[in-house]
N, C-alpha and C positions, 0 to 999 in steps of 0.2 A: 879479466876474471877476478882480479883483486878488488876492483871497484864494485863489482856485482856482489861479491861476498860481504864487503863492508856495508853496502846498501842494505842487504838482507839483515845484517847484524843490527844496524841502526833501526831498521823497520821493526825488527823483533823487539828491540828495547822500547820503542814507542808503544807498540801493542801491549807490551808487558806493563808499561806505566799506566796506560789508559784502560786496560782490561778491568781492574778493580772498580774504577769509576763507572764504567759501563754496567758493571754488575749492580752497583748502587742505584744507578738510574733505572735499571730493569726492575729493581725492588719497588721503586717509586711509580711504576707504570699505572697502578690503580689510582694514583693521585694526579695523573697527567692533566685532566680537565681543570682541577683547582689550581695546579701550578701554572698552567698556561694562562688561566684567567688573571692570576696575580701578576704575571709578566706583562700582559696586555695593559692592565690598569696602570702599571708602573710606567710603561712607554707613553701612555696618554697623558699621565701627570707630568712627565718630563717634557713632552711636546708643548703642553700648555705653559709650562714654566719658561721655555725658550721663547715662545711667542709673546708671553707677557713681558719678559725682560726686554726683548727687542722693541716692542711697541712703546714700552715705557721710556726707553731711551730716546726714541724718536719724538715722543711727546715732550720730554724734558727739553730736548734741543729746540723743538718748535716754540715752546713757551719762552725759552731764553731769547729767541729771535722775534718774539712778539706775535706768534701765531699759534693756533690750535690745530694739530694735525690729526688727532684721533679722539673720538668721543670718550668721555669718562665711563659710559655704559659698557663699552667694549672691554675696557680694562677691568671693570668689575666682573664681567662675565668670565674673562680668562682667570682672574684671581680666585673667584669662588670655585670655578671648575677645577683649578689646580689643587686648592685646599681639599675639596671634596674627594677628588680622585686619589690624592695622596693618603687621605684617611682610610678610604675603603681599601686601597691597595695594601696598606699596612695590615689591616685586619685579615685580608684574604691570604697574603703571602705568608704571614706568620702562622695562621691557622693551617695552611697547607704544609708548612715546614714541620710543625709539631706532629701532624699526622704522619708525614713521611718518615720522620725520625722514629716514631713509634713502630712503623712498619720495619725499619732496619733493626730495632731492638728485638722484635718478635722473630725476624729472620735469623738474627744472630743466636738467639736462645735456642731456636729449633735446631740449627745446625750444630750448636754446641752439645745439645742433648743427644744427638745421634751417637756420639761417642761416649757419653757419660755413663751409660749403663754398663759398659765394659771397663770402666776405669780409665777411659782414654781422655784425650783432649788436654786442656791446660793443666800443668803441674804446679804453676805458681799463681796464687790467688791475686797477688799484686798486679801481675801482668793482665790477668783476666779483668780485674777491676778497671785498669787503665783503658783497655779496649772497649769495654762495655759502657764506660762513662765518658772519659775524655775524648777518645777517638770518635765515638758516635756523635758527641756534641760538636766536634770539629766539622762534621759533615754538614751542619746547617749552613756553613759558609759557602758550600757548593752552589746552593740556589740563591740565597739572600745576598751574598757578597760577590759572587762570580757570575752566575748565569744571568741574573736580572741586570746588574750594572753593565755587563758585556753586551747584552741585547740593546741596552740604551745607547751605548757607544756606537754600535753598528747602525742604529737609526740616526743618531746625531750627525755622524760623518757626512752622509749625502745631503742631509738637510742643511748643514752648515755650508757645505760647498755650493749648493744651489742658491741659497739665500745670498751669499757674498758674490757669487758669479753674476747675479743680476746687477751688481754695482761695479765690480771690477774683477775680470777673469784671472789675471796674474795673481792678484791678492788672494783670490779664492783658492788657487792651487797651493800657494805658500802656506796659508792657514790650515788647509786640509792636511798637508804633509806634516806640519807640526802637531796637529791634532792626532794623526795616525801614530806618530812617534810616541806621544804622551799616553794615548789610549791603548795602544797595542804592543809597541816595541818594548817600552819600559816595563810594562807588566809581565811580558814574557821573560825579560831579563830577571825580574824579581822572582818569577816562578822558578827559573833555573837555579838561582842562588838559594831560594828557600828549600827547594827539593834537595839540593846538595847538603845544606845545613839542617834542614827540617828533620831528616831521619835521625841525626844525632840528637837533636832536641827531644824528639819523641822517645828515643831510646833512653836518654838520661832521665826524662820524666818518669818513665816506667820503672827504671832502676831505683829512683828515689821512692816511689810508692811501694815497691817490693821491700826495700830496706825499712821503711817506716812500719809497714804491716808486720814484717818479721819482728821488729822491736816491740810492737804493741802486743802481738799475740804470744810472744815468748818472754814476756816481762818477768814471769815467775822464775824461769830458768836463768834469765839474765841476773836477777837479784841473788839467786842461790849461788851462782858461781862468781859473783862480784864483777860482772863484765859490763857494767853500765858505761864506763868510760870508753871501752872499745866499741861497743855498739853505737854510742853517740858519735864517736869519731867517724865511724863508717857512714852513718847517715849524713853527717856534716860534709864528708868528702863527696858524697853523691850529690848533695845540694850545691856544692861549689862547682862540680862538673856540669850540672845543669845550667848554672848561672853563666859559666864561661861559654857554653854552647849558645845560649840565648843572646849573649852580648855579641858574639861573632856574627850571628844571623842578623841582629839588629843593625850593626854597622853596615853590612852589605846592603840591606834593604833601605837604609837611610840614603845611601848614594843613589839607588834607583829612584827613590821617591823625590829626591832633590832634583834629579835630571828631568823628571816628568813635570815638576813644578816650574822649572826654568823654561820648559817648552811653552807653558801657558803665559809666562811673563814676556817671553820673546814675542809671542803672537800679539799681545797687547801693544808692545812697542812698535811692531811692524804696522799694525793698523793705524796707530797714531802718526807714524811717519808717512804712511800713504795718505792720510787725511791732510797732512801738511805739504804733500807733494815731494817728500824726500824719498829717494831710492828709486825713482822712475816708475812708481805705481800710482801716482795721483796727479794733482790733488783730487780729493773726493768732495762732493757736495756735502754741506754740513749735516743735513737730516739723514741721508743714507750713511754717512760716516758714523754718526751717533748710533744708528741702528746696528751697524756692523760691530762697533766697539762693544756695545752692551751684549750683543749676541755671542761674540767671541768669549767675553768674560764668563757668561752663563754656561757656554758649551764646555769650556775647560774646567769650570767648577763642578760640572756634572760628572767628570771623570777623575775628580780628585782622589777618590778611593780606589781606583783601579790598580794602582801600583801595589797598594796594600792587598788588594784582591789577588794580584799575581803572586805575591808572597804567600798568601793564604792557599793558593792553588797547590803550591809545593807541599804544604802541610796536609792539605785535603787528600792528595794522592797517596801520601804516606799513611794517613789515617784509614783511607779506603782499603789499602793493602792489608793493614793489620786487622780490620774488621772482617774483610772477605777471607783473610787467612785462617779464620776458624774452620773453614772447609778443608784446609790442608791437613788437619789433624786426623781425618779419617780417609785413608788411602783407598780402601776397598769399600766403595759405596754399594750397599746391598740393593738388589733390584726391588722395585715397588710392585709387589704382586697384587692380585685382585680376587683370588679364589678364597672361599671360606675354608676354615680349618677342618680337617677330616675328623671323623668321630674317634678313630683309633689314636692311641698315644704312644705306640711303639716308636722309639727313636733309633736312628741308624746314621752313624757317620761313615760315609762310603768313600774310601781312598782320598782323603782330604790332604791337599797341599796348600800351605799358607805361609806367607812371610809379611811382616809389617812394612818393610821397605826393601828396595833392591839391594842396598848395601849391607843388609843383615842376613844372617843365616836363616833358613826356613824354620819356622816354629813347628810345623807339621810337614812330614814328607811321606805321604801315602798312609796317613792314619785312618784306621777303621775300627769301629767298635759298635756293639749293639746294646741297647738299654730297653728291655721288654717293659710293656705297660705294667704299672703297679710295682715294679721292682725298686729296690733300694741299693744304690751303688755308690761307691766312693771313688773319686779320681784323685790320686796322690801324685806328688812330685815336688821337687825343690822349686824355689823362686825362679821364674823365667822359663820354666819347662813348658808352659803353655796352658796351664789349668784354666786361668781366667779367659784366655783366648778361646778355649772350648766353649765357655759360657757365652762369649760374644758372638760366636758363630751360631749357636743354638738360638740365641735371642734375636738373630738377624741384625745385629748392630753392624757387622761386617760380612762380606761374602768371601768364600774360599777362592784361591787362585784356580784350583781345579778340584773336582770331586763334588759330592752332593751331601746335604744334610736332609734326611728324610724324617717326616713326622706322619705316622699312620700310613706309611708307604708312599707319601707324596713329598716332592721336593719343596722345601719351605720357600724357595725363591719365588714360587708362584702364589704363595699364600699372602694375603694382605697382612700388614704389620699389626693392625689392631686385632684381627682375628687370631693371629699367632700368639700374641701376648696375653690374650684372654685365656689361653690354654696353659700359660706358664706364670709362676710367681717367683720372685727373686729376692733373696736376702743376702746382702753382700758383706764383705769384711769391713767396709767403711760406710755402713748404713747411717744415713743422716736423719737426725731429728730436728725439725724446723723450730724456729723461735715463735712458737704458737702454743695453743692449748693441746692437751692430750687428745681431745675429741678431734680437732682438725688434723692432727698428725695421723690419727687412725683413719679418718675419712679419705685420706689420700689413696688408700688401698681400695676403697669402695665407697664412692660418694653417696650412694643411696642407702647406706647401712643405717639401721635404727639404733637407738641407745641400747636396746636389748642385745643386738648383734655385737655391739662394741664390748659390752660386758662379757658376753660369751667368749669372744676372742681374747680378752684380757685374762679371763679365768683359765682358759686353755693354755695361755702362755705363762700361767702362774704369777701374774702380777696384778690380778684383780683386787686382792685384799689391800695391797699397797695403795692403789688408786682410791679405793673406798675410804681409806684412812686420811687421805689428803683433804684439807678443808673445802676445796672447791671441786673435788672429784674429777669428772671428765673435763671440767673447765679450768683445771689447774694449768698455769702457764709453765712450760718446760724450760724456757730460757734458750739462749743461743747454743745450738748443738746439744740440747738436752742437759744443760749445765745443772739443773735443779735435781737431777737423779744420778745415781751411781752408774758406772759402766754396764754392770750386769743388768740393772733395772732398765736402763735405756735400751739394751739389746732385746730384752723381753717385750718392751713396748713395740719395738720394731718388728719383732716376731708376730705379735698380735696383729699388726698392720698387714703383714704378709698373709696371716691365716684368714683374714677377712675375705681374701680372694677365694673364689671357688675353683681356681685353676687346678687341674689334675696333676700338673707337673711342678715340682718345687726344686729350684736351683739354689743351693746353699753354698755360697762362695766364702770360705773361711769364716763361718758365722760366729765362731767363738774367739776370734782374734782379740787380744788385749785383755782377756779375762784371766784371773788367776786359776790355778789348776782345779781347785774345788768348785769354783763357780762355773768353770768350763764344763766339767763333767755333769754338774747339775743341769746346766743349760742343754747339753746334748741329750740327757735323759728325757728332758721335756720334749725335745724335738722328736725323739723316738715315739713318744706317746701321741703327740698331736698330729703326726704326719701319716698315721696308718691309713692305708687305702689309696695313697697317692704315689706317683712315681717321684722318688727322691734322688737327686744327684748332689752328693756331698763333695765339695772341692776342698781339699785340705793338704797341709804339709805332712801331717802324720795323724795316726789314730790314737785315741785315748784308751780304747778297750771297752767303752760303754756303748759304742754305736751298734745298732742292729742292722746288718748289711746282708744283701744277697750276693753281691759280687764286688770285687775290688780291682780297679785298673790303676796301673802306674804309667805316667807319661815319661818316656825316656827316648832320647834321640829322634824325636819327631814322630814316634809311634806309641800306640797304647798296648801295654803288655798286661795280660791277665795275671793277677797275683793269687796263688793258692792260699786258701784260708786255713 
C-alpha cells in the first residue's frame, strides 16, 4: 500500500511538472507544421554532417595510404547539402519560434485580461514584467535548444550503432552506451539540478526586478524621505542573492557538463584502442577505423549542447509554470455563452454565493438585489465588503459559486461576453490612461468614433475646453499614466472615453478616488448630468451628498441591505 501511495505521489509530481509544458505545446499547435518542418530540416542537416565527416575521415586515411576511396564530387554534394539545409533550417526554426512565442504572449495577455476588469490578477508590476518578458523568452529554448537537439540525439544513436556495428559489434555497443550516457543521462541529471536551483534563480530574478521597479517608480518618495541608501541597499542585497543562486546552479551544471564531455573523450580513446587492438575489440582495418573515429567525434560533438539543454529544461519548466500560472489568478472561470443580449436592462442578483478561495470567508452568502432599468443606485460598504466583486460578477469576469445574475430576465451565463459588454460601460477607481494621444485613448472606448463624437464626449465630461487649449488638441500626447494632465483632468478624459460607449448600463467603481473634496463633488455633479437615461450603478465607500440616486444598497455580512434615504 505504501509503495502504491508513493508511486501515485511521484506520478502526480511528474504530471504537475510537465502539465505547464504541455499547456505551452498546446498553445503552439497552430505552428505544428512549421515547427515540424524545422525539426526535419535540422535532422537532415545533422545526417549530412555525420556522413560528410565519416566519409572525409575515410578519404583522409585512404590518401595517407596512397589510395582514393571516395570521389571529391560526393564530398561536395554532402558539404553543399549540409550548408544549404543548415541555412534553411535556421530560417524555418527561428521563424517558427518567433511566431510561437507571439502566440504565448497573446495567450498570456488574454488570460491576464480576464481578471483585469475586476482588479484581479497580478498585484506587482515587477513580477508581471518578469513573466511576460523573461519567462516567455526562456520558452524559446523548449524548441530550439531542447526538442530539436533531443530529436537529433534520438536519430544519431541508432545511426551511430548501426554504422559502427558494420565494423565491430562490441565496439558499437560500448560507444552507443557512452553516447546514451552523454546524450540522455547527463542532461537528465542537469535538468534535475537546474529545476532544483532554477526556481530559486527565477524567484531571485523576479525579486530583483520588483525591487528595481519599486525604486524607479517611487524615486520621488525616496528622495523626499531621504531613503536612497536604504533602497539601494535593498536592491544590492537582492542582486547578491541572485548572484549566489546563479553560482550555485552554475557549479552543479558544470559537473554534469564535464561528465558528458568525458564520455565523448572516453569514446575516442576506446576507438583508438580498438584500432590498435588494445582491449580485446580489435584490431580494426585502417579505413574503417578512420571512419569510426571521425563518426564518433562528430556524433559526440552533435550532443555537446544537450547537457546545457538539460539545464535549460529545468528553467523552462519553471518558466512555463509561471507563464501558465496567470490562469490561477481567476478561480471562478465564467462560462462562455453564445446568446445575444436581451433588449431589457433590468438587473437582478439572485441568491448569490461567492468566495475567492476555499480558505477565505464568503464574500457573498445568499445576496439578492434588484436594479430596475434606468434607475440610479449606489452600492456602499467598507473595503473588502465585496463592492468590486459585485461589478466582477455583473461584467462576467467571474462566475458565482451558486445563484444567478440576470439581465433582462436572462442568466448572463448564457450570454456571449461581447454581447454582454456592449450593454455595459465601466469606469473604475484605477482607470488607466495610456502613453498615447488623447484621441487614441478615447478611441479605446469606440474605435469607429469620429472627431465630432470625441469632442461631444469631451464636452459632456467638461474637459473639451482644456483639450482645445492644448497646442495639438486631440493629438496631444498624454504621457505615461496620463502624466501630462492633473488627476481630475485625467479622470474626466477617462469619463469621456466611457461616455463614447452607447451602453445603457454604467458601472462606476469608486470613480472619484484620489480627488480632493471639491474636485470630487464637481466630478460627481458632471456624472449626474451626463448619465441621465442610463442605468447607473455607483460603487463607493461613502456618499458626498451631491449624487442623484433612486436607491442605496449597503453590502454587509455577505448580504445587500437597502438603506432608507
